[in-house]
N, CA and C atoms as an extended XYZ file, in Angstrom:
180
Properties=species:S:1:pos:R:3:atomname:S:1:resname:S:1:resid:I:1 pbc="F F F"
N      -177.666      -18.746      137.614 N   MET     1
C      -176.491      -18.789      136.785 CA  MET     1
C      -176.021      -17.389      136.417 C   MET     1
N      -176.223      -16.448      137.314 N   ASP     2
C      -175.844      -15.072      137.055 CA  ASP     2
C      -174.476      -14.808      137.653 C   ASP     2
N      -173.546      -14.320      136.847 N   ASP     3
C      -172.195      -14.026      137.313 CA  ASP     3
C      -172.179      -12.636      137.934 C   ASP     3
N      -172.355      -12.583      139.238 N   VAL     4
C      -172.438      -11.311      139.942 CA  VAL     4
C      -171.050      -10.889      140.383 C   VAL     4
N      -170.602       -9.719      139.937 N   GLY     5
C      -169.338       -9.159      140.400 CA  GLY     5
C      -168.104       -9.846      139.859 C   GLY     5
N      -168.238      -10.676      138.876 N   GLY     6
C      -167.064      -11.308      138.282 CA  GLY     6
C      -166.504      -12.447      139.115 C   GLY     6
N      -167.279      -12.951      140.082 N   ASP     7
C      -166.815      -14.035      140.954 CA  ASP     7
C      -167.116      -15.369      140.287 C   ASP     7
N      -166.230      -15.804      139.428 N   ARG     8
C      -166.492      -17.013      138.641 CA  ARG     8
C      -166.081      -18.287      139.353 C   ARG     8
N      -165.059      -18.221      140.197 N   ASP     9
C      -164.566      -19.445      140.835 CA  ASP     9
C      -165.123      -19.635      142.236 C   ASP     9
N      -165.957      -18.720      142.709 N   GLY    10
C      -166.555      -18.875      144.020 CA  GLY    10
C      -165.644      -18.501      145.160 C   GLY    10
N      -164.517      -17.888      144.890 N   SER    11
C      -163.578      -17.552      145.956 CA  SER    11
C      -163.963      -16.276      146.682 C   SER    11
N      -164.846      -15.472      146.073 N   GLY    12
C      -165.246      -14.229      146.699 CA  GLY    12
C      -164.277      -13.096      146.442 C   GLY    12
N      -163.258      -13.307      145.630 N   ILE    13
C      -162.251      -12.291      145.346 CA  ILE    13
C      -162.387      -11.882      143.883 C   ILE    13
N      -162.454      -10.575      143.644 N   ASP    14
C      -162.496      -10.094      142.264 CA  ASP    14
C      -161.087      -10.071      141.695 C   ASP    14
N      -160.643      -11.153      141.144 N   ALA    15
C      -159.314      -11.250      140.544 CA  ALA    15
C      -159.470      -11.841      139.155 C   ALA    15
N      -158.593      -11.456      138.253 N   PRO    16
C      -158.668      -12.061      136.920 CA  PRO    16
C      -158.407      -13.552      136.992 C   PRO    16
N      -159.062      -14.326      136.131 N   PRO    17
C      -158.846      -15.775      136.162 CA  PRO    17
C      -157.390      -16.123      135.881 C   PRO    17
N      -156.829      -17.007      136.658 N   GLY    18
C      -155.452      -17.448      136.459 CA  GLY    18
C      -154.418      -16.578      137.127 C   GLY    18
N      -154.814      -15.536      137.853 N   ALA    19
C      -153.835      -14.643      138.484 CA  ALA    19
C      -153.033      -15.382      139.548 C   ALA    19
N      -153.681      -16.204      140.332 N   ALA    20
C      -152.970      -16.960      141.374 CA  ALA    20
C      -152.026      -17.973      140.746 C   ALA    20
N      -152.443      -18.563      139.650 N   ARG    21
C      -151.589      -19.550      138.980 CA  ARG    21
C      -150.342      -18.878      138.414 C   ARG    21
N      -150.474      -17.687      137.847 N   ARG    22
C      -149.308      -16.978      137.321 CA  ARG    22
C      -148.352      -16.589      138.433 C   ARG    22
N      -148.860      -16.167      139.577 N   MET    23
C      -148.004      -15.779      140.693 CA  MET    23
C      -147.220      -16.988      141.201 C   MET    23
N      -147.863      -18.131      141.314 N   SER    24
C      -147.147      -19.310      141.791 CA  SER    24
C      -146.107      -19.772      140.766 C   SER    24
N      -146.385      -19.593      139.494 N   ALA    25
C      -145.401      -19.963      138.471 CA  ALA    25
C      -144.165      -19.086      138.590 C   ALA    25
N      -144.343      -17.786      138.851 N   TRP    26
C      -143.196      -16.900      139.038 CA  TRP    26
C      -142.422      -17.271      140.290 C   TRP    26
N      -143.137      -17.681      141.346 N   MET    27
C      -142.473      -18.084      142.588 CA  MET    27
C      -141.648      -19.350      142.368 C   MET    27
N      -142.199      -20.304      141.634 N   ILE    28
C      -141.460      -21.540      141.332 CA  ILE    28
C      -140.226      -21.226      140.501 C   ILE    28
N      -140.373      -20.344      139.526 N   LEU    29
C      -139.236      -19.954      138.694 CA  LEU    29
C      -138.150      -19.277      139.525 C   LEU    29
N      -138.541      -18.434      140.462 N   ALA    30
C      -137.564      -17.764      141.331 CA  ALA    30
C      -136.849      -18.760      142.226 C   ALA    30
N      -137.572      -19.729      142.762 N   VAL    31
C      -136.953      -20.736      143.635 CA  VAL    31
C      -135.980      -21.610      142.844 C   VAL    31
N      -136.368      -22.010      141.643 N   VAL    32
C      -135.481      -22.836      140.804 CA  VAL    32
C      -134.228      -22.053      140.421 C   VAL    32
N      -134.390      -20.781      140.081 N   THR    33
C      -133.239      -19.945      139.735 CA  THR    33
C      -132.298      -19.786      140.919 C   THR    33
N      -132.856      -19.563      142.100 N   ALA    34
C      -132.027      -19.428      143.296 CA  ALA    34
C      -131.298      -20.735      143.605 C   ALA    34
N      -131.972      -21.861      143.439 N   ALA    35
C      -131.335      -23.157      143.693 CA  ALA    35
C      -130.188      -23.407      142.722 C   ALA    35
N      -130.392      -23.078      141.448 N   LEU    36
C      -129.316      -23.248      140.467 CA  LEU    36
C      -128.135      -22.340      140.775 C   LEU    36
N      -128.423      -21.122      141.199 N   LEU    37
C      -127.358      -20.189      141.552 CA  LEU    37
C      -126.551      -20.713      142.735 C   LEU    37
N      -127.223      -21.213      143.748 N   VAL    38
C      -126.531      -21.758      144.920 CA  VAL    38
C      -125.691      -22.965      144.531 C   VAL    38
N      -126.241      -23.858      143.708 N   CYS    39
C      -125.501      -25.056      143.295 CA  CYS    39
C      -124.258      -24.694      142.480 C   CYS    39
N      -124.420      -23.770      141.546 N   CYS    40
C      -123.280      -23.386      140.703 CA  CYS    40
C      -122.196      -22.687      141.516 C   CYS    40
N      -122.608      -21.817      142.429 N   CYS    41
C      -121.624      -21.110      143.249 CA  CYS    41
C      -120.893      -22.071      144.186 C   CYS    41
N      -121.629      -23.016      144.772 N   SER    42
C      -120.966      -23.957      145.672 CA  SER    42
C      -120.021      -24.881      144.900 C   SER    42
N      -120.390      -25.250      143.674 N   ALA    43
C      -119.498      -26.063      142.842 CA  ALA    43
C      -118.242      -25.280      142.482 C   ALA    43
N      -118.395      -24.018      142.162 N   ALA    44
C      -117.238      -23.185      141.830 CA  ALA    44
C      -116.318      -23.020      143.037 C   ALA    44
N      -116.883      -22.801      144.206 N   VAL    45
C      -116.074      -22.674      145.428 CA  VAL    45
C      -115.347      -23.988      145.714 C   VAL    45
N      -116.024      -25.105      145.532 N   GLY    46
C      -115.393      -26.405      145.736 CA  GLY    46
C      -114.232      -26.640      144.782 C   GLY    46
N      -114.402      -26.244      143.522 N   LEU    47
C      -113.309      -26.394      142.560 CA  LEU    47
C      -112.127      -25.503      142.902 C   LEU    47
N      -112.391      -24.299      143.355 N   VAL    48
C      -111.304      -23.393      143.750 CA  VAL    48
C      -110.555      -23.967      144.951 C   VAL    48
N      -111.265      -24.491      145.916 N   ILE    49
C      -110.618      -25.081      147.099 CA  ILE    49
C      -109.795      -26.303      146.703 C   ILE    49
N      -110.357      -27.145      145.823 N   ALA    50
C      -109.620      -28.328      145.380 CA  ALA    50
C      -108.376      -27.928      144.592 C   ALA    50
N      -108.487      -26.904      143.755 N   TRP    51
C      -107.332      -26.436      142.984 CA  TRP    51
C      -106.258      -25.883      143.910 C   TRP    51
N      -106.675      -25.097      144.909 N   SER    52
C      -105.688      -24.503      145.812 CA  SER    52
C      -105.062      -25.569      146.723 C   SER    52
N      -105.745      -26.672      146.937 N   ALA    53
C      -105.186      -27.754      147.741 CA  ALA    53
C      -104.263      -28.649      146.916 C   ALA    53
N      -104.210      -28.416      145.606 N   GLY    54
C      -103.305      -29.175      144.763 CA  GLY    54
C      -103.865      -30.460      144.241 C   GLY    54
N      -105.170      -30.631      144.290 N   LEU    55
C      -105.769      -31.895      143.846 CA  LEU    55
C      -105.766      -32.047      142.329 C   LEU    55
N      -105.612      -30.951      141.593 N   PHE    56
C      -105.612      -31.034      140.131 CA  PHE    56
C      -104.210      -30.946      139.544 C   PHE    56
N      -103.208      -30.784      140.376 N   HIS    57
C      -101.839      -30.683      139.881 CA  HIS    57
C      -101.301      -32.084      139.618 C   HIS    57
N      -100.419      -32.166      138.633 N   ALA    58
C       -99.811      -33.463      138.303 CA  ALA    58
C       -98.880      -33.905      139.421 C   ALA    58
N       -98.980      -35.152      139.765 N   ALA    59
C       -98.107      -35.697      140.819 CA  ALA    59
C       -96.697      -35.825      140.272 C   ALA    59
N       -95.723      -35.403      141.071 N   SER    60
C       -94.335      -35.493      140.600 CA  SER    60
C       -93.473      -36.262      141.562 C   SER    60
């Protein structure tokens, strides 16, 4: 039961506990942010195209 070299999880890598979990959390946050940015930009482009096509103008 001797903790040699700080290898607590048996992975053989001297890394602080939870380092991999924090990195994946940042990656998930980056992917979600990028997805929201793409969705918002595509919605804005769609609204501009619809406006320029006259879909929001009052019918006369």
